[in-house]
C-alpha positions in Angstrom: 0.0 0.0 0.0 1.1 3.5 -0.7 0.0 6.5 1.4 -0.5 9.7 -0.5 -0.2 13.0 1.4 -1.3 16.1 -0.3 -0.6 19.7 0.8 1.9 22.3 1.8 5.6 22.3 2.3 6.7 25.4 4.1 9.4 26.9 6.4 8.5 27.7 10.0 10.6 30.9 10.5 11.6 31.5 14.1 13.6 34.5 15.2 16.8 32.4 15.4 16.2 29.5 12.9 14.1 28.1 10.1 12.6 24.6 10.3 11.1 22.7 7.4 7.4 21.9 8.1 3.9 21.8 6.9 1.5 19.1 8.2 1.5 16.9 5.1 5.3 16.9 5.0 5.5 16.1 8.7 3.0 13.2 8.3 4.8 11.9 5.2 8.2 12.0 7.0 6.9 10.1 10.1 5.1 7.5 8.0 8.3 7.0 6.0 10.3 6.6 9.2 7.8 3.9 10.3 8.4 2.0 7.1 5.4 3.0 5.0 5.7 3.8 1.2 4.7 7.4 0.9 4.0 9.8 -2.0 4.0 13.5 -1.1 2.2 15.8 -3.6 3.1 19.4 -3.0 4.9 22.4 -4.4 7.8 24.7 -3.5 9.1 27.8 -5.1 12.2 28.1 -7.3 13.8 30.3 -4.6 16.6 29.4 -2.1 14.1 28.1 0.4 12.5 25.8 -2.2 15.9 24.4 -3.2 16.7 23.8 0.5 13.3 22.2 1.1 13.8 19.7 -1.8 17.3 18.8 -0.5 16.0 18.2 3.0 13.0 16.1 1.7 15.4 14.0 -0.3 17.6 13.6 2.8 14.6 12.3 4.7 14.3 9.6 2.0 11.1 10.9 0.4 10.6 11.0 -3.4 10.4 14.5 -4.7 9.0 13.6 -8.2 5.5 14.8 -7.3 6.6 18.1 -5.8 6.1 20.9 -8.3 8.5 23.8 -8.6 6.8 27.2 -9.3 8.0 30.7 -9.9 6.4 31.7 -6.6 8.3 32.0 -3.3 8.2 29.0 -1.0 5.7 29.4 1.8 6.7 30.5 5.3 5.0 30.7 8.7 6.5 33.3 10.9 6.7 32.1 14.5 6.6 34.5 17.4 7.0 33.2 20.9 4.8 34.7 23.7 7.8 36.2 25.6 8.6 38.2 22.4 5.2 39.8 22.0 
């Protein structure tokens, strides 16, 4: 059986670091680590963050053949901790 996860790949941007995320990617990575065959359908931009995302996804061991590369910027989610507000 192959599990297909569809949705966003983005960077969680903290004040001091950026972490690759997006719920579909997180689910895909964890299922892969548990031994499932996973197909991730998503998209990233052709920017530096998109290139880094593809490299990180490959390093996890996921196939990137169904991740589209667009001329848009790769998505981000800016994270602010309560103490910083």
